[in-house]
C-alpha positions in Angstrom: 126.8 116.3 43.3 123.2 117.1 41.9 120.6 117.5 44.6 117.0 116.9 43.2 114.4 119.5 43.8 112.4 116.8 45.8 115.4 116.1 48.1 115.8 119.8 48.5 112.1 120.0 49.4 112.4 117.3 52.2 115.4 119.0 53.7 113.6 122.3 53.9 110.4 120.5 55.2 112.5 118.7 57.9 114.4 122.0 58.9 110.9 123.6 59.5 109.9 120.6 61.4 113.0 121.0 63.6 112.4 124.8 64.0 108.8 124.1 65.0 109.8 121.3 67.5 112.3 123.6 69.1 109.7 126.6 69.4 107.3 124.0 71.0 109.5 122.6 73.5 110.4 126.2 74.8 106.7 127.1 74.9 104.6 127.3 77.9 102.5 124.3 76.8 105.6 121.9 76.9 107.0 123.2 80.2 103.9 123.1 82.5 105.1 119.7 83.7 108.5 119.4 85.4 110.6 116.8 83.9 112.4 114.5 86.4 115.4 112.2 85.4 116.6 109.3 87.7 119.9 108.1 87.4 120.9 104.8 89.1 121.4 101.0 89.2 119.2 98.1 90.0 117.8 100.1 92.9 116.3 102.7 90.5 115.6 100.3 87.4 113.5 97.9 90.0 111.8 100.9 91.4 109.5 100.9 88.5 108.0 97.6 89.3 104.6 97.2 91.1 105.0 98.9 94.5 108.6 100.1 93.8 109.5 103.6 94.9 109.6 105.0 91.3 106.1 103.8 90.7 104.9 105.3 93.9 106.2 108.7 93.1 104.9 108.5 89.5 101.3 107.9 91.1 101.7 110.7 93.5 102.9 113.2 91.0 101.2 111.8 87.8 99.6 115.3 87.1 102.7 117.4 87.9 105.7 115.5 86.8 107.1 113.8 83.7 109.5 111.0 85.1 112.3 109.3 83.1 113.8 106.3 84.6 117.4 105.7 83.6 118.2 103.0 86.2 120.8 100.3 84.9 120.8 97.1 86.9 124.5 96.1 87.7 126.0 99.5 86.7 128.5 101.2 88.8 129.6 104.8 88.3 132.3 103.9 86.0 130.2 102.1 83.4 127.4 104.7 83.9 130.0 107.5 83.0 131.2 105.6 80.2 127.8 105.6 78.5 126.6 109.2 80.0 126.6 111.1 76.9 124.3 108.4 75.1 122.1 108.2 78.3 121.9 111.8 78.9 122.8 113.8 75.7 123.8 117.4 76.2 120.8 119.2 75.2 119.3 122.7 75.7 118.3 123.5 79.4 114.8 122.7 78.9 115.2 119.0 78.9 115.1 118.1 82.6 114.4 120.3 85.5 115.1 117.9 88.4 117.3 114.8 88.9 117.6 112.0 91.5 121.0 110.3 91.5 121.3 106.9 93.3 124.4 105.1 92.5 127.2 103.4 94.7 125.6 100.2 95.7 127.8 98.3 93.0 130.8 100.4 93.4 130.9 99.6 97.1 131.7 95.8 96.7 135.1 94.7 97.9 138.1 94.9 95.8 138.6 92.3 93.2 134.9 92.2 92.1 134.5 93.4 88.8 131.9 95.9 90.0 134.3 97.4 92.5 135.3 101.1 92.1 137.7 102.5 94.6 136.7 105.4 96.8 138.6 108.2 95.0 137.3 106.9 91.6 133.7 106.8 92.9 134.1 110.4 94.1 135.5 111.6 90.9 133.0 109.7 88.9 130.0 110.9 90.8 131.2 114.4 90.7 131.5 114.3 86.8 127.8 112.9 86.5 126.7 115.8 88.7 128.6 118.3 86.5 127.1 116.8 83.5 123.6 117.3 84.9 124.6 120.9 85.7 126.0 121.4 82.3 122.6 120.4 80.7 121.1 123.2 82.7 120.0 121.8 86.2 120.4 123.9 89.1 122.2 122.3 92.1 119.5 122.7 94.3 117.4 120.6 92.0 119.6 117.6 92.0 119.2 115.2 94.7 122.0 112.6 95.7 120.9 109.5 97.6 123.4 107.4 99.5 123.5 103.6 99.2 121.5 102.1 101.9 122.9 99.8 104.5 122.7 96.2 103.8 121.3 93.0 105.7 124.6 91.1 106.1 122.8 88.2 107.6 120.6 87.9 104.5 123.8 88.2 102.2 125.6 85.6 104.4 122.8 83.0 103.5 124.3 82.6 99.8 122.4 85.6 97.9 124.1 86.1 94.5 123.8 89.7 95.1 126.3 89.7 97.8 129.5 90.6 96.0 131.4 91.1 99.2 129.1 93.9 100.3 129.0 95.0 104.0 127.7 97.7 106.2 131.2 99.1 106.8 131.8 99.6 102.9 128.4 101.0 102.3 128.8 103.5 105.2 132.2 104.7 103.6 130.7 105.1 100.2 127.6 107.0 101.7 130.0 109.4 103.2 131.5 110.0 99.7 128.0 110.8 98.4 127.4 113.3 101.2 130.7 114.9 100.5 130.0 115.3 96.6 126.5 116.8 97.6 127.9 119.3 99.9 130.9 120.4 97.7 128.6 120.6 94.5 125.7 122.3 96.8 123.3 119.5 95.8 120.5 118.2 97.9 121.2 114.9 99.9 119.5 112.2 101.6 121.3 109.7 103.9 119.5 106.5 103.0 122.2 104.5 104.9 121.2 106.1 108.1 117.6 106.1 107.4 117.5 102.5 106.8 119.9 101.8 109.9 117.4 103.5 112.1 114.5 101.5 111.1 113.3 99.0 113.8 113.6 96.1 111.8 116.3 96.3 108.9 115.5 93.0 107.5 111.9 94.1 106.7 113.4 96.4 104.2 115.4 94.0 102.0 114.5 91.1 99.8 118.0 89.6 99.6 120.2 91.8 101.8 120.6 94.4 99.1 117.5 94.8 96.8 114.5 96.4 98.6 111.2 94.8 99.6 107.8 96.9 99.4 108.7 98.3 102.8 112.1 99.7 101.6 110.7 101.0 98.5 108.1 103.1 100.7 110.8 104.4 102.7 112.7 105.5 99.8 109.6 107.0 97.9 108.6 109.0 101.2 111.9 110.6 101.3 112.1 111.5 97.6 108.7 112.7 97.5 109.5 115.4 100.2 112.3 116.5 97.9 109.8 116.8 94.8 106.9 118.1 96.8 109.0 121.6 97.5 109.8 121.8 93.7 106.4 121.2 92.0 103.1 123.1 92.4 100.8 121.6 95.0 98.0 120.7 92.8 97.6 119.2 89.2 99.1 121.4 86.2 95.7 121.3 84.5 92.3 121.6 86.3 90.2 118.7 87.4 87.5 118.0 85.0 84.7 119.0 87.8 86.4 122.5 87.6 86.1 122.9 83.8 83.5 125.3 82.3 80.3 123.4 81.5 79.1 123.6 77.8 75.9 125.8 77.4 
């Protein structure tokens, strides 16, 4: 095949652009802001709504973190794992610095529901997701696993389409699995199940028995913020405008 001079020039230009890009993303200017990846289901996807937990941490750390929300409503760990290479490509270690993984609410429905994933498979799937994050360069101490929260069974019993045979008992069992995976892989861990159970009025935390209200989102954002605050610098990456040198 004959390759034109113009085509060769375009190819060389593209390669130079790629080289420039790789140099840039490894430079100090591109790594000042920590990169946070959020993995989850609707609890994470809906977290980007007004007053959602993702929105809150975005506002809190707006000058310290770049946040990528990969919450996929309705997904369980099996479906997430099937699409993991597309969602999180295997790239050099500069890509993400921190990750929060919050899956299990859909896995923990009763057998027979199409979202159900049995406990052994859930453990294996979650482990593979964590290992994938480690393979792209994240340290285990910078990976935070969240358990499924409890549910409000009274709300679910009133006919919520979100029910799917969910119960506190099932959520507790899957929460224990998340704890096990976090411990064996030396990741960070927050027991949202117990955190929600200990709340003085659990019904205030749920809109439909499963998905969160503003109060529920606030509980999650506060817990995740503690994890993040220990891993990003305390102030903004770049100085406030009042601290900049004035022009003569």
